[in-house]
C-alpha positions in Angstrom: -17.9 28.5 7.9 -16.5 26.3 5.0 -16.4 22.6 6.2 -13.0 21.2 6.7 -11.4 17.9 5.0 -8.7 16.8 6.9 -6.1 14.2 5.1 -3.2 12.5 6.6 -0.5 11.6 3.9 3.1 10.7 3.4 3.5 13.8 0.6 2.1 16.7 -0.3 -0.2 15.8 -2.9 -2.7 13.0 -3.0 -5.3 12.6 -5.8 -8.5 12.4 -3.6 -7.3 15.5 -1.5 -6.8 17.4 -5.1 -10.3 16.0 -6.1 -12.0 17.5 -2.7 -10.3 20.8 -3.4 -11.6 20.5 -7.0 -15.3 20.0 -5.5 -14.8 23.4 -3.4 -14.0 21.6 -0.2 -11.3 23.5 2.2 -8.8 20.6 3.1 -6.0 20.5 5.7 -3.4 18.2 5.1 -1.2 16.8 7.9 2.1 15.8 6.5 5.7 14.7 8.4 7.7 17.5 9.3 10.5 16.5 6.9 8.1 17.4 4.2 8.5 21.4 5.4 11.0 22.1 2.5 8.7 20.6 -0.3 5.5 23.0 0.8 6.0 26.4 -0.8 5.5 29.7 1.1 3.4 29.8 4.3 0.8 27.3 4.3 -2.6 28.0 7.0 -3.8 24.2 5.3 -1.1 22.3 6.2 0.0 20.9 9.5 3.4 19.2 10.3 4.0 16.5 12.3 7.2 14.7 13.7 5.7 11.1 12.9 2.4 9.2 12.7 2.7 8.3 16.5 3.3 11.8 17.7 -0.4 11.7 19.5 0.2 14.9 21.8 1.0 16.8 18.5 -2.1 15.3 16.9 -4.1 16.1 20.8 -2.8 20.1 20.0 -4.4 20.2 16.3 -7.6 18.9 17.6 -7.5 21.8 20.2 -7.2 23.9 17.4 -9.7 22.4 15.0 -12.3 22.1 18.1 -14.3 25.3 16.8 -14.3 24.2 13.2 -16.7 21.9 11.3 -14.6 18.9 10.5 -16.6 16.8 8.8 -14.2 14.2 7.9 -10.6 13.1 8.2 -9.1 10.7 5.6 -6.2 8.7 4.2 -5.1 5.9 2.0 -1.8 4.8 4.0 -1.7 2.2 6.4 0.9 3.8 8.2 -1.7 6.9 8.9 -4.4 4.7 9.8 -4.1 4.9 13.6 -3.1 8.7 13.5 -6.4 9.3 11.4 -8.5 7.2 13.9 -7.3 8.8 16.8 -7.9 12.4 15.5 -11.4 11.4 14.1 -12.1 10.3 17.8 -11.0 13.3 19.0 -13.2 15.7 16.9 -16.0 13.3 17.1 -16.1 12.5 13.3 -17.9 9.6 11.8 -15.4 6.7 10.2 -13.1 3.9 11.1 -12.5 3.8 14.9 -9.5 3.5 16.3 -9.9 -0.2 17.3 -10.8 -1.0 14.2 -7.7 0.9 13.0 -4.9 -1.2 15.3 -6.5 -4.4 13.9 -6.2 -3.3 10.5 -2.6 -2.1 11.0 -1.3 -4.7 13.5 -0.7 -8.0 11.8 -0.2 -10.2 14.5 -4.1 -8.7 15.9 -5.6 -9.0 12.4 -4.3 -12.9 11.6 -6.0 -13.7 15.3 -9.1 -12.1 13.7 -9.0 -13.5 10.7 -8.3 -17.2 12.2 -11.0 -16.7 14.7 -13.5 -16.3 11.8 -12.3 -19.6 10.1 -9.9 -18.2 7.4 -6.7 -19.9 6.6 -3.8 -17.7 7.8 0.2 -18.6 8.4 1.6 -19.6 11.8 3.0 -16.6 13.4 4.7 -15.3 16.6 5.5 -12.0 17.8 9.3 -11.0 18.5 10.7 -8.0 20.1 14.5 -8.2 18.2 16.2 -10.2 15.6 17.7 -12.0 18.9 14.3 -13.5 19.7 13.5 -15.2 15.9 15.3 -18.8 16.8 13.4 -19.4 19.7 9.8 -18.1 18.6 10.9 -20.5 15.1 9.3 -23.2 17.4 5.8 -21.8 16.3 6.4 -21.5 13.2 9.1 -23.9 11.9 11.8 -22.7 8.5 11.7 -21.4 6.7 9.8 -18.4 8.0 9.1 -14.5 7.0 10.1 -11.8 9.1 8.3 -8.8 9.1 7.4 -5.4 11.0 4.2 -6.2 12.7 2.7 -2.9 11.7 4.6 -2.7 8.5 3.4 -1.7 4.8 4.5 -2.0 1.1 6.4 -5.2 2.4 9.4 -3.0 3.5 11.7 -5.5 6.0 9.8 -7.9 4.8 12.6 -11.2 4.2 12.4 -14.2 3.8 14.4 -17.1 6.0 15.6 -20.2 5.3 17.3 -21.2 8.4 19.3 -19.9 11.5 22.4 -19.9 9.7 21.0 -17.8 7.0 19.5 -15.8 9.7 23.1 -14.5 10.9 24.3 -14.4 7.3 21.6 -12.0 6.4 22.2 -10.0 9.5 26.4 -10.2 8.7 25.5 -8.7 5.3 23.8 -5.6 7.2 19.8 -6.5 5.7 18.5 -5.5 8.7 19.9 -2.6 9.5 19.3 1.2 8.8 17.8 2.5 5.5 18.0 5.4 3.6 14.5 6.8 2.7 12.5 9.5 0.9 11.8 12.5 2.7 8.5 11.3 4.8 8.7 7.8 4.9 10.7 8.1 8.0 7.3 9.4 9.8 6.4 5.7 9.8 10.1 4.6 11.2 10.8 3.0 7.6 14.4 4.4 8.4 15.1 2.5 11.2 16.9 -0.9 11.9 14.6 -3.9 12.3 15.8 -4.4 15.8 14.3 -0.3 16.5 10.7 -1.1 15.4 8.5 0.5 17.3 6.1 -2.0 17.1 8.2 -5.0 17.2 8.6 -7.9 14.7 6.0 -10.6 13.5 7.3 -13.9 12.0 5.5 -16.3 10.0 5.7 -19.8 8.8 7.0 -19.5 5.0 4.1 -20.7 2.7 4.9 -22.3 -0.6 2.9 -20.4 -2.6 2.2 -21.0 -6.6 -0.1 -18.2 -6.9 -0.8 -14.6 -5.2 -4.0 -12.6 -5.5 -5.5 -9.0 -4.1 -9.0 -8.2 -4.4 -10.3 -4.6 -4.3 -13.0 -4.2 -2.1 -15.5 -1.2 -1.7 -18.7 -1.3 0.6 -21.2 1.5 1.6 -23.2 1.2 4.3 -23.1 -2.5 4.5 -23.5 -3.0 0.9 -21.1 -4.0 -1.7 -20.1 -1.6 -4.3 -17.6 -4.1 -6.3 -15.1 -6.8 -5.2 -12.5 -6.9 -7.8 -9.8 -9.9 -8.0 -6.6 -9.6 -9.4 -3.4 -11.9 -10.0 0.0 -10.9 -8.8 2.2 -11.4 -12.0 4.4 -13.2 -9.3 4.5 -14.0 -5.6 5.6 -10.6 -3.8 8.6 -12.7 -2.1 10.0 -14.0 -5.8 8.7 -11.3 -8.2 11.2 -9.1 -10.1 8.8 -6.9 -11.1 5.6 -6.3 -9.0 2.6 -6.1 -10.6 -1.0 -7.8 -11.4 -3.6 -8.4 -13.6 -7.1 -7.9 -13.5 -9.1 -11.6 -13.6 -12.4 -12.0 -15.5 -15.3 -11.9 -13.0 -17.3 -15.2 -14.0 -14.0 -17.8 -13.3 -13.5 -20.6 -10.6 -10.3 -18.6 -9.6 -12.2 -15.4 -9.3 -14.7 -16.5 -7.6 -12.5 -17.9 -5.0 -10.6 -14.8 -4.4 -13.7 -12.6 -4.5 -15.4 -15.3 -1.5 -12.1 -15.1 0.8 -12.1 -11.3 0.2 -15.2 -10.9 1.3 -15.0 -13.1 4.4 -11.9 -11.4 5.7 -13.5 -7.6 5.1 -16.3 -9.2 7.2 -14.4 -10.1 9.8 -12.6 -6.6 10.3 -16.3 -5.2 10.2 -15.7 -2.9 7.3 -19.3 -1.4 6.3 -17.9 1.9 4.6 -14.8 2.0 2.8 -12.2 0.1 1.1 -10.0 -2.7 1.5 -7.1 -4.2 -0.2 -6.9 -8.0 0.4 -4.1 -10.4 -0.3 -4.7 -13.9 -1.0 -2.5 -16.9 -1.6 -2.9 -20.1 -3.2 0.1 -22.8 -2.3 1.1 -25.8 -4.6 -0.5 -28.2 -3.0 -4.1 -26.0 -3.8 -4.6 -24.9 -0.3 -6.1 -21.0 -0.3 -4.9 -18.8 2.5 -5.4 -15.1 3.6 -2.7 -12.9 3.7 -3.2 -9.7 5.3 -5.9 -6.8 4.5 -6.0 -3.3 4.5 -8.9 -1.2 4.7 -7.5 1.2 2.3 -7.3 1.3 -1.3 -4.4 -0.7 -3.2 -1.2 1.5 -3.9 1.1 1.2 -6.6 -0.7 1.3 -9.9 -3.8 -0.5 -8.8 -6.3 2.4 -8.9 -5.1 3.3 -12.2 -5.6 -0.3 -13.2 -8.9 -0.3 -11.8 -9.9 2.3 -13.9 -8.5 1.2 -16.9 -10.2 -2.2 -16.9 -13.4 -0.8 -16.1 -13.6 3.2 -17.8 -15.4 5.6 -15.3 -14.0 4.2 -11.9 -12.0 6.5 -10.6 -11.0 5.4 -7.1 -9.5 8.8 -5.8 -13.2 9.9 -7.0 -14.7 7.3 -4.8 -12.4 8.2 -2.0 -13.3 11.6 -2.2 -17.1 10.5 -2.3 -16.8 8.8 0.8 -15.1 11.6 2.7 -18.5 13.8 1.7 -20.9 11.2 2.3 -22.0 10.7 -1.0 -22.9 7.1 -2.0 -20.8 5.7 -4.2 -21.9 5.1 -8.1 -20.3 2.3 -10.0 -21.0 0.7 -13.2 -18.4 -1.9 -14.1 -17.7 -3.7 -17.5 -16.9 -7.4 -16.9 -16.6 -7.7 -20.9 -13.4 -5.7 -21.4 -10.1 -7.4 -22.0 -7.9 -7.9 -19.2 -5.7 -5.3 -18.0 -2.1 -5.5 -16.2 0.0 -3.2 -14.5 3.8 -3.6 -13.5 6.0 -1.4 -11.5 9.4 0.0 -13.1 11.9 0.9 -10.6 15.0 3.2 -10.9 18.8 2.3 -9.4 19.7 4.1 -6.0 21.2 7.5 -7.0 19.7 11.0 -8.6 17.9 10.3 -12.0 19.7 11.7 -14.8 18.0 10.4 -17.8 14.9 8.5 -18.5 13.3 6.5 -21.6 10.4 8.8 -22.7 6.8 7.5 -22.1 6.2 7.6 -26.3 8.5 5.2 -26.3 7.2 2.6 -23.9 3.8 3.5 -25.2 4.8 1.9 -28.8 5.4 -1.5 -27.3 2.7 -4.0 -27.9 -0.6 -3.7 -25.9 0.5 -0.7 -23.8 -2.4 1.5 -23.2 -0.6 3.8 -20.2 2.6 4.8 -18.7 3.0 6.5 -15.7 5.9 8.1 -14.4 6.5 8.5 -10.6 9.6 10.0 -11.0 11.8 12.6 -13.0 15.1 14.0 -13.9 16.8 15.7 -11.1 14.3 13.4 -8.3 16.4 10.9 -6.3 15.6 7.5 -6.4 15.9 5.1 -3.3 16.4 1.8 -4.7 13.6 -1.3 -4.4 12.4 -1.5 -1.1 9.5 -3.7 -0.5 7.2 -2.9 -2.9 7.4 1.0 -2.6 9.9 3.3 -4.4 8.2 3.1 -7.7 10.5 5.2 -11.0 6.9 4.4 -12.8 4.0 2.4 -13.7 3.2 0.6 -16.9 -0.3 -0.8 -18.2 -0.9 -3.3 -20.7 -4.1 -5.2 -21.9 -4.4 -8.3 -23.9 -6.6 -11.0 -25.1 -5.6 -12.9 -21.8 -4.7 -12.4 -18.8 -1.1 -14.0 -18.9 -0.6 -11.9 -22.4 -1.8 -8.5 -20.6 0.4 -9.6 -17.6 3.7 -10.6 -20.0 3.1 -7.0 -22.1 3.5 -5.0 -19.3 6.3 -6.9 -17.7 8.0 -6.3 -21.6 7.3 -2.3 -21.1 8.4 -2.2 -17.7 11.9 -3.9 -18.5 12.4 -1.8 -21.4 11.7 1.9 -19.3 15.0 2.5 -17.9 15.7 5.5 -15.4 19.4 6.2 -15.7 21.2 7.3 -11.9 24.3 8.7 -10.8 25.0 6.2 -8.1 25.8 7.1 -4.3 28.2 8.7 -3.2 28.8 10.6 -6.6 25.3 12.5 -6.2 26.0 15.9 -7.3 22.0 17.0 -8.2 20.6 15.7 -4.5 18.0 18.2 -3.5 
């Protein structure tokens, strides 16, 4: 009987699932029910759930699969990880445990674990609703950052200067319901902040000068790679979200990698990926933000492959699903590569600057559109909803980042703005 690989995803097509199919594996996709209209015909290789906390539905799926040889359950999204771990436990499949998935996705529990490991993390406090923020601010001070306790992609993350500012934001609708792309409601991203199923977290707002991420891959306790990158600007202040890979031999890179390794150790990562967020404040102190036990999102996977040709993150995730030891050959002497995400205003896309135009900008080596004419764009929302990604190389990290940002700014996605949508699909 053909081995089954189960993949939980927020959209019908994900690269590592396609790679598993290319290798001849039987793949069962688990998708949010709102995506049913995007899956053609009757498919026996797709199972729909009402949301990622629909554990009764997942239990029924496990019963259906009990007589099949399920060898792996994977996902590359934070919002799917507890559901994947739950299903993994029911099926007796190796991989991230339920307990580990909770710490990986609950920001309060994770910060407690990181703090206990001796890492600097911002002071924080849980709140059930926004009404609890002023009292909880006694533990964090003002300004502070409000975020979903079990969120992702910075959805709902908001910088708040004072109690008066909090009231102004609330009166202006900053915390109300959102219109989101199909599939995102499965994680509750369409809800008002006060309706977040996992509650909220507030943190001290650090005076961040530089923000970093580090991409980590391990196999049975051995590091395959730890690749440091610097965001183009601190994420809460960035006009364009993107990052540039750092040379591996600098002191800056060494600090980032060292902290990322300690964070991955704290979350007991033995086999798998970690995307670690790190900050340096203006006073020169280093802080751990948070980490996800999955590959980086946005343009990060492509960025890694362009910086280190031959390193295919999606292929490596397929390797792990098939219990194949990952083989990686890094190219440490190549010029730095950067990526920047392009956004489209809310509405239905009616015109896009051709990729060929963007590729003619200095240093640009790739441009990946995520949306096409006729698709609906939902506007900026955290670090999600990219319309496309631009990649550029330069003699220095600063030059690469500047080139990517210039090309991304020139990449225009023209839309019919709501409420005049006539092309809604």
